[in-house]
N, C-alpha and C positions, 0 to 999 in steps of 0.2 A: 883481164889484167893491168889494164888502164884504169880501172875504178878502185884497183887497191893501190895506185901507184898516186891518184887522186886524193885517197883518202886518206893517205901515209900526210901530204902535203897538207891535207887544213887538218890533220889531229896536232899538227905543231905550231901554225895559229894558233888553235883553241887553248891547247897546252899554254903555250907560251902568255897567251892574257891571263889565264886565270892563274900562273905562276908569279907573274909581273904583278898585275896589277889587286889581281884579288877577286875580279870577277869577268863578266862579258864573254865568257864560255860558248854559252847556248847562242848568245846574238851574232855568233859566227860560225856556231856548231849547225845549227838549225836551219842557215842561207844556204850553206854549203851541201847539205844532204837533200835538198830539195833540187834547189838549181844545178848544183856540179854533178852531185850522184843519181838524181830523178826518183829522190825517194816520194812518196803521196804525203802527206802532210801528217798524217795520226802517227806513220811509219818513222817519218822523221823526229816527233815530236817523243816519242819514245826510244827512239835512239839516243838522240839527245841528251834522255836522263840518264840513261848509262856512261856517255862518253864523257861527259862533264861532270855525272861522282865520279867518277873513277879519276880524271885528272883533279879536280878540286882532293881529292884523299891522297893523292900524291905531294900535292902542294902546299897541305898543311903538315903531312908527316914532315916534309925534309923544312917546313919553317920551324918543326919543332924544338930542330935542335938550337935554335937559335934562341928560342922561347918566347918569339913575334907574334905571339897569338895566345888567347885564352879559352882555354880547350872546352870549359864549364860552361861561359858564358854561350859558346857557340852549340853545344849542347841543347842548353834551353831553350833560345833561339827557334831551334829546328823543332823541338818537340812541341812548341805551341802553334807551331803552325801545321801540326800533319792535319787536322779538321778541314783547314784548308784543303790541302794537298789532295785529301781526299774527296772534297767537294768538286774538284778540279777537274780530277780525272776523270767521276763519274759524268761530269756533264761532258767531255771531250765525245762520248761516241754521239750524242744528237749535233755537230754543227759538222758543218760543210767545210773543205777545206781551204776555200776561198775565203769562207769568214774565218779559220783559223789563221791564214795566211797575213789575212789584212789587219787583223789585230794583233799579230805579230809583228808587224810593219809596222804601227802607229806606238806599239812599246817600243820599239828600236828608236823611234824620233825622242820618246821620252828618256830613255836611258843616254842619249846623244845630248842631249838638252843637259840633264842630269849630270855626266861629265863634264862637259864643257865650264860649267858654273864653277867655282872654285870650290873646295872640299869643305865638309865642316870641319870645325877641331873645337876641340876640347883642352879643357886643365885635369879634367878628372875630377871636376868636383862637382856637387847636386846630386838631388836624390834620383835613382831610377824611375821613370815615369809607366809605369807597368800596364796601364789599359792602352796606352799607344804602342809600347814595344809587342801587345796583345794583336794590335790592330795590323802593324807592319808586319810581323810574321805569320798571319793570316791571309794577308792579301800576296805575302811572295809565297805561300803555300798553293795559293790559287794558280799563282803562276805557274807554278812548278808542274802543278795536277794538269791544265790546261791547256800548257805550252811545251814544257818542255824544257823550261830555261830554271837554271838556279837562283837568278833573284839576284845577283851579288851585288847590281847597282843601287838595289833597293835596302839590302843587310846593313851594307857598311853605315850609310846614312845613320838610319836608324838602331846601329849598337853607339854610333857616335854620339847622337844629338838625345836619344832615350834613354839609353845606358849608361852613359859617360865612359865606352871605353877608350882609352886613349888610339889618336889615328893610326899611330905606328902599328897599331894592334889589332887595329880592326880587320885590315885585308886579309890578316891568316885567320883569325877567327869566321870572316865569313865564310870562308873555306870552309871550315867544320862542317857550317852549315848546312852551304851548300851542298856538301857529300851526302849528308842524312837524309834531307830533302829530297835530294837525286835519287836514291835508292829505295828509298821508300814508293817514291811516284812512279819508277819502274816496275816495282814490287808487284801494284797496282795495274802495271798494264800486261797482265800477262794475255791476255787475248789477242794481242798484237805480236808475242813472239814467234809460233808459226812462220809469221808472213814475211820476217825480219832479212834481210839479206846478211847475215851473220860475219862473214871473209871480209866484207870491207870495213863494218862497224867496229868488230874489231882491233883492223888495225887502226882503225880512226882513232881508236878507244887508248890502243897501246902508247902511240908515238903521240897523242896528247898527254898521255901518263909521264911517259919520259921525258917531255919536255916543260911540262908542270914541277916534275921533281928539279929538274935541271937547272932551271931558271928562277926556280924561287927565290933566290939567293941576289939576283939582280937587281932585288925591291929595293932594296936599301941603297943600292950606288948610283941609281938612275934618278932622274929629275919625272916626279910620278904628276906634275902638271903637264910637264910637257905629252910624255905618256897618255892621259886621259884626254887630252885636246886632240893628236894624234889617230887615237882611237875612235873618239866622237864622232872625227869627220870622214871614218874610215866608215863606220855604220849609221851615219848618216847617209853616203853614197851606196850603201847595202839595200837598204830600204828601201830609197827612191827608184833602185833598179826591181826590187821585189814588185811595189807596187805599180810601176809601169808594167812590166810583165805579165802579169798578174791581169788587170784590171782593164787595162789601154788596148 
């Protein structure tokens, strides 16, 4: 029963992150699954794709009412990264838990630095830089397949800088790409499904979905810089804890 309660609380944090910021879901989900619920790395990254993908779907559905996303661009970006997702999922079975969690911790620090820096802006001008878009989408796909993350902290800058998506639209568009990436990665991880503790995972996913759906509207009312800086500080602390607990 305690696992169900903890999964409920974790889901609220993850869903709120995705709903308000449009990124950061798996950055919180994976440490929660490993450190709090005691999942091993491969099961945790598999559960993370289901949880984050479901919550991201709820977030972009909510944003469709306000038209604060570009659905077509989100789909295109995700499909460009399918090859990377397949590649990352393939190599997952050959990696140890220690390597996966160490790599994830380093990625968390990278995400924190990216969120602390000023968000990129544009005026909707210039031509899309498709080679860089494809490279970015592929890297996001590899990260999703290997670590179970949606990659929103990489997707949003790529949408703004390389595809000239307006900044206010990028967060919602990112949720579309995260949804497709995560669902595809989850479908490729069928060999881990039988070992997954389904009850806490489904509770985690359900609470994340509800939190994402009902907090998406707050994104337009809150200071995005303050949110990003606060979130960057939080994930830096979590990343430090993961490194210390695993390798020292």
